[in-house]
N, C-alpha and C positions, 0 to 999 in steps of 0.2 A: 504493500500500500504506500509506504514511504517513497519507494523508488518512483512510483507514478507521478509524484508531486515534486520531484527534485528539479530545480531550475537547471538548464544547460547554460552555464556561464559563458559569456563571450571570451573569457580568458581561461585557458586550460592550464592547470598547474601540476607539475610532477616534480619528483625529487631529482636533482641534478648534482653530480659531483658530491662534495662534502655537505650534503643537506641543503644546497642552494635551491631556491624555488625557480622553476623554469616555466614561465608562461608561454603559451603558444596561441595562435589564432583560432577562430571558430571552425576553420576548415579542418583542423586536426581531428583525427579519430579519437585521440586521447583527451577528451574534454572532462573537466571537473564537474561533477554533478553539484548543482546548488538550487535546484527546484524549478519546475514547471514549464517548459516549452515556450518561454518568451524569446521571440526571434527579432533580429535587427529590423528596424523600419526601412532602412536603406542599406545598400552595400557599404561595408566599412572602408574607411580610408586606410592607407598603408603608412600614414605618418607623413606630414608635410616635410619635404627635404629642405636643407639649408644650402645656400650658395657659400662656398668656402673661398676666402681670399688667402693666398699663400705668398709669403715673402721669403725668398731663398737667398742666402749669402754663403760664400765659401771662403776658406783660407787656402791659398795656393800651396801646393807641395813643392813648387819649383824653388830651387835654391835662390834666396833673396826675396822670396815671396811667401814665406811661411814654412818651408821645409828645407832639408839639406843643411847648408851652412848659412841660411838666410834668417831673417827676422820676423816674418809673419805679416801678411797684409791680405785684405780682401781682393781676390783676383777675379771673382765671377759673382754676379747676382742676377736675379730674374724675378718675375712675378708670375703666378699661375692661379688658375681658378678651377674648381671642381664642385661637385654637389655631393652631399652626404645625407643619408636618412638616419634619424635617431633610432636606436635599438628599441626603446620603449616609447609608446605614444598612446593616445586615447582614440578609440574608434568603436565601430559596431553600435550605432545609436539604437536605443529602445525607448519608445514613447513613455512618458511618465505615467499616463493613465493605464497603459498596458501592464506596467509593473505593479501598479496599485491594485488593479483588478486581480492579477494573479496572486498577489500576496493575500488579498481578502479571501479569495476562493480557497487558498491553502489553509488559512486560519479556520474557515468554516468547516473544512473537512478534517481538521485536526482536533475538533472538539471530542473530548473523551480519550484522546491519544496524547499523553504528555510527551512522549518521545518525539512525535511529529511536530507538536507545538514548539518544543525546545529547538528542533532543527529549523523551523520557520523563523523563530526569534534570532537564531544565530545568523542565518543567511540574510535576513533583512538588515540586521545591524552591520554585517560585514560588507555586503554588496550594494545595498540600497538604503543607506542611512537617510532618515527623514522622508521615506517614500510616501507617507501619508500627507506630508506637507506639500509635496509636488504632484499629488494625485490629480488635482484640477488645473494644474499649470500646463501651459503649452510649451513643451520642451522634451528633451531626450536624456536618458542616462547613457553615458559613454563609459566603456570599460578599458582598463589598461591592457595593452597587448605588447608583448616583447618578443622580438624575432631573434632567435638564437643565431640564425645564419648571417645576421648583420654584425655579429661580434667576431673578433679574431679567433677565439677558441672558447672552450667551455669554461675555463678558469676566468677569463675576462668577462664572459657573460654572467657568471655568478657574481663577480664584483660589481658589475653594472646593476644587476637586480638588487643587490644589497643596498647600494647607494640610492637607487630609485625609490624603493619602498621603505627602507629602515632609516637611512641617514637623512634623506630629503623629505621623508614622510608623505610621499605622494599616495593618494588613496587608490584603491583598486577600481573604484568607479566614481563618477562625478556627474551631477545633474547640470545640464546646460540649457538655459532658456532658448526658446525658438528664435531663429535669426542670428544666433551667436555660434561661434565655433568652439570646440573643446580647447583647453589650454594647450599651447604649443610646447612640447617638451624639448628642452635644450639637448643637443647632442652631447654625449659624454666625451671626455678628453681622450680616452683610448681609441674610440671609433674615429674621432676627428683626426688624431695623429696618423692612424693607418690610412685614412683617405688622402691625407696630405702627402704622405710618403709615396703612395701609389701614383700620385698625380705629377710628380716631378721626375725629370730625367737628368742624370749626372753626366758631365762630359767624360768621354773616354780618355785614357791617359795618353799623353804625348811625351816623347823623350828625345834626348840628344845623346850621341855616343862619341867616344874617342878611343883609339886613333882613327884618323881618316886619311888614308894615303892613296896616292895615284889619282888618276882622273875620275875613278868611280867613288872615291872616298871610302876605300875598303878598310876594314879592320884586319888584324893579322892572326894567323894560327899561332897558338901557344902564348899569346900575349893577353894580359887582362884588358878587356874592353870596358872602359868606364861608361856607366849609364846613369843619367840623372833626369828627373822630371822637368818638364818645361810647360810653358803656356798656362792653360786653365786647369791642369790636372789638380783636382781637389785633394787636400789633406783632411780637412773637415768641412762638413756642410751643415748648415743650420737652417731649418725651414720652420717658420712661424705661421701657423694657420689660425684663422678666426672664423667662427660660424655662430652667429647670434651672440649670446653672452659667454660662450666658451672659447678659450684659447689653448692651443697645444703647440709645444715646441719639440721638434724632432731633430736629433743631432746624430749625424753619421761621421764616423772617424776611422782612419786607416793608419796602420803602422808603417806602411811602405809599399814599394814596388815588388812584384813577383815576376821573375824572368824565366823563360824557358825557350829552348831552341834545339833543333837537331844538331848533334855533334857538339853541344855546348854544355858547360858546367857553370851554374850561376852561384854567386855568393852575394846576397843583397840584404842589407839592413837599412831601413829607412828609404828615403827618396833620392839618395846619391848626392854628390857634390860636383860642381862644375870643374872640369879640368882647365888649369891655367898653366902656361909655360913655367917651368921650374918646380912644379909640384912633384914630390918624390913618388916613385912607384910604391904601390901597396897602401897608399893613403886614402883610397876611395872605399867607402863602405858598401858600394853597390857595383859589382862587376860580373862579367860573364867571359869565360875563355872557351876557345874553340880548338878542337883537336884535328879538324879537317877543313879544307877550303870548301867554298860553296860551288865549286865547279860541277860536282856531281848533282847539284840541285838546280842546275840551270843558270848559275851565276850569282844567285843571292840566297841567303839563308833566312827563313822567316823567324824573326824574333818576336815572341809573344810577350806582351807586357800587360800585367793585370794589377788591379788595385782592389783589395777586399775591404769592405766597410762593415763595421758593426754599428748597430742602430739602437738608440734609446729614445725615450720620449717622456715628457712631463705634461700635465694638463692643469689648467686653472682650477679644476674641480678636485685636485689631489691625485689624479690618475698618474701612474708612472709605470714603466716597464721597458721591455725590449720588443723590437720588431724584427722580422726576418732580414738577415744581412743581404748585401748586394755586392756583386763583383763586376767591375767594368773592365773591358779588355780591348786591346788594339794590337795590330801586328804591323811591324815594319820589315821591309826587305833589306837585309844587311849584306853587302858583299864581304866575303871572307877570303883572304888571299894568303898564299904562302909567301914568306918574306923574300925568298930567292926569285920570285917572279916579278918583283917590283923594284924599281929604283928608289931606294929610301935613304934617309939620313940614318946611318947605322948607329950613331951615338944616341939618337932619340927619334925613332920613327913617328912619334906622336906629332912632331913638328911639321911633318909633310902633309 
């Protein structure tokens, strides 16, 4: 008998993770019973999205521009925009008179059944507070809906739910007079940070090398080839995103270049230093040496240069954590020659 009179809430709740509540929409098969067949008067909104404004700045990894032997300066900046939808929002409107009628019918049929009346009292207080007051008013009840797929992962989703319901004390349902919209829920810092990070594109690394000998600017077999970052290669990137009242800052940072090439052995810490005349051999922290010329590769050896970034974020709502890392990659075609095939300065072939 009780089951017949349980509402089908517009918000389904199940246990997720370490006891976190996991609301889902009414389309879910796993709906929470809360009494009697009240259905939305119109199709529910999926939550009004926010336009996100993103300001991106970087510190160059190029020596003299923030990395290597240099002192740090902004080498690259840009603006970007994207849109983001809040994880939690109010949707699935039900007319106030429909809720009131259903509650009244439930109470009538619960006469003589204390357990059913107790259940009706609980549901009314939890899901439709002041339902009698709004019975004759023109308006709708809106229920909180939270989409797990909009969060980065289950742990983040649990954190968002906890803040939405417990920290910020948002109700599970709210009555909205006719002609008005339900309250617009701010996007949380974690979701905003992820949207901002996905919306920006980092420059690929550019490098310079030494020695450069002969008309092709070849490096030499058996000699350490110095490699250093140039141009807009970022050492750190900071993206600040704003959506409504929420701000999130995403910081990506890298420890240095990663080098690989056929017939090559790399030793690279950091982003390298610029070679200058008179600098001693062995003083570069980023080199690659080759044990074979590039003749068998068609005249040049592909040198792959990568920069791996770790990513963290903070939000104005107290959110903080990590985002998936990113690796940018570029390839340069580097001629590698045997010393005896070139006319070089045998005292210092780097000078050619």
